[in-house]
Each structure stands twice: as C-alpha cells, then as structure tokens.
C-alpha positions as CSV (number, residue, x, y, z in Angstrom):
1,Q,4.3,-20.2,-8.0
2,V,4.6,-17.5,-5.3
3,R,1.4,-15.4,-5.0
4,L,0.9,-12.3,-2.8
5,V,-2.5,-10.8,-2.3
6,E,-2.9,-7.5,-0.4
7,S,-6.1,-6.2,1.2
8,G,-7.1,-3.5,3.7
9,G,-6.6,-0.3,1.7
10,G,-9.2,2.4,1.6
11,L,-10.1,6.0,2.1
12,V,-9.4,7.5,5.5
13,Q,-9.1,11.0,7.0
14,A,-5.8,12.5,8.1
15,G,-5.0,11.2,11.5
16,G,-6.8,7.9,10.9
17,S,-5.5,4.4,10.8
18,L,-5.5,1.4,8.4
19,R,-4.2,-2.1,8.6
20,L,-3.0,-3.7,5.4
21,S,-2.7,-7.5,5.1
22,C,-0.8,-9.6,2.6
23,V,-1.4,-13.3,2.3
24,A,1.3,-15.3,0.7
25,S,1.2,-18.8,-0.9
26,G,3.4,-21.0,-3.0
27,R,6.3,-21.7,-0.7
28,T,7.4,-21.9,3.0
29,F,6.4,-18.4,4.2
30,S,8.5,-18.5,7.4
31,N,11.8,-18.8,5.4
32,F,11.5,-15.5,3.7
33,A,11.6,-11.8,4.7
34,M,8.8,-9.6,3.6
35,A,8.4,-6.0,2.8
36,W,6.0,-3.2,2.0
37,F,6.5,-0.6,-0.6
38,S,4.4,2.4,-1.7
39,Q,4.1,4.1,-5.0
40,A,2.4,7.5,-5.4
41,P,1.3,8.8,-8.8
42,G,4.2,9.9,-10.8
43,K,6.8,8.7,-8.3
44,E,9.0,5.7,-7.9
45,R,8.2,2.8,-5.7
46,E,9.5,3.5,-2.2
47,F,10.5,1.3,0.7
48,V,8.1,1.5,3.7
49,A,9.0,-1.4,6.0
50,S,10.5,-4.9,6.0
51,I,10.5,-7.8,8.5
52,S,12.8,-10.7,8.8
53,A,11.7,-14.3,8.1
54,R,11.0,-15.1,11.8
55,G,9.9,-11.6,12.7
56,A,12.7,-10.7,15.0
57,G,14.0,-7.8,12.9
58,T,11.9,-4.9,11.6
59,Y,13.1,-2.0,9.5
60,Y,11.3,1.3,8.6
61,A,11.7,4.2,6.3
62,D,12.3,7.4,8.2
63,S,9.1,8.9,6.9
64,V,7.0,6.3,8.7
65,K,8.9,5.6,11.8
66,G,6.7,5.8,14.9
67,R,3.5,5.7,12.8
68,V,3.8,2.3,11.1
69,T,4.3,-1.2,12.4
70,I,5.1,-4.2,10.3
71,S,4.3,-7.7,11.7
72,R,3.8,-11.2,10.5
73,D,1.9,-14.3,11.4
74,N,3.8,-17.3,10.0
75,G,1.0,-19.6,10.9
76,R,-1.4,-17.7,8.6
77,N,1.2,-16.9,5.9
78,T,0.3,-13.2,6.4
79,V,2.3,-10.0,6.8
80,F,0.6,-6.9,8.2
81,L,1.2,-3.2,8.0
82,Q,-0.5,-1.2,10.7
83,M,-0.5,2.5,9.8
84,N,-1.5,5.1,12.3
85,N,-1.7,8.9,12.2
86,L,-2.0,8.8,8.5
87,K,-1.1,11.9,6.5
88,P,-2.2,13.0,3.0
89,E,1.3,12.4,1.8
90,D,0.9,8.7,2.6
91,T,-1.6,8.4,-0.3
92,A,-0.3,5.7,-2.6
93,V,-0.7,2.2,-3.8
94,Y,0.9,-0.1,-1.3
95,Y,2.5,-3.4,-2.4
96,C,3.9,-6.3,-0.4
97,A,6.9,-7.9,-1.7
98,A,9.0,-11.1,-1.2
99,P,12.6,-11.9,-2.2
100,E,13.7,-14.9,-4.1
101,A,16.4,-15.9,-1.6
102,P,15.5,-17.3,1.8
103,F,16.2,-15.0,4.8
104,R,17.4,-12.2,2.5
105,I,16.1,-8.8,3.6
106,S,16.6,-5.4,1.9
107,R,15.2,-1.9,1.5
108,S,15.7,-2.0,-2.2
109,A,12.9,-2.8,-4.5
110,S,15.3,-4.5,-6.9
111,E,16.0,-7.2,-4.3
112,Y,12.4,-8.4,-4.3
113,T,11.2,-10.8,-7.0
114,Y,7.5,-11.3,-6.1
115,W,4.9,-8.5,-5.8
116,G,1.3,-8.3,-5.0
117,Q,-1.2,-6.4,-7.1
118,G,-1.3,-3.5,-4.7
119,T,-3.9,-1.9,-2.5
120,Q,-4.9,1.8,-2.7
121,V,-4.5,4.0,0.4
122,T,-6.0,7.4,0.1
123,V,-5.7,9.9,3.0
124,S,-7.9,13.0,2.8
125,S,-7.0,16.3,4.5
C-alpha cells in the first residue's frame, strides 16, 4: 500500500519561506515521478510542481516559477517543495501525489493515484 505523508506547512508572513516534505512508503520510490498540488477553499486542486523519478526533470506552474523549487532525495523516499517569497494567494492546502505507473509524469491531477493528507499553508499579508 502506497502511503504519502506531508509535513512542513504553517503560518508565514508574505515574503517568507516554507519547506514542505512528503515521505513515501510502500513501493520503490525512485521509480516514480512525484508532484505537488494545491487547493484553496472553494477552488479546484491545482498543479504546483512535479519531478521525474530520478530528479532530472522538474516542471512548474507559471504562478510559482522562480519562487518554488521541487526536489527529491530517493535515499530517504522524500520529495520536497521549497517555497520562497510567499504571497497571500499561495494560501492553500498542499498535497503531494504519486502516479500509478512508473516514470509517468503529468501536470494533471487525474493522472495521480496516490495522495497525501495535505498540509496547510497560510500566508498573511
């Protein structure tokens, strides 16, 4: 059973930084792409960033480019989301996600089978 557990969310002032972590278990982590999505109240879940299985490829939503970095440590089965220069509009629950198929990477939430419980990020102005 694949399990994803996020941590690192919190309350931060605009311009601040947070580093989210997601620890995966249940299968060979290094064979699978990973992604982060966000969901603000009343809105659909949105793509934030994704990273290929071995970490060579990273992809970002236009809204976070230059402020967010996705990375992974396959030795620790962990994917990270470093968020800098946070804005109030970044306030959302952030979820990490993993696909069913090895090496498949996508920006679409429908392509991801496994989801963590989410971690709340709140940015005050």
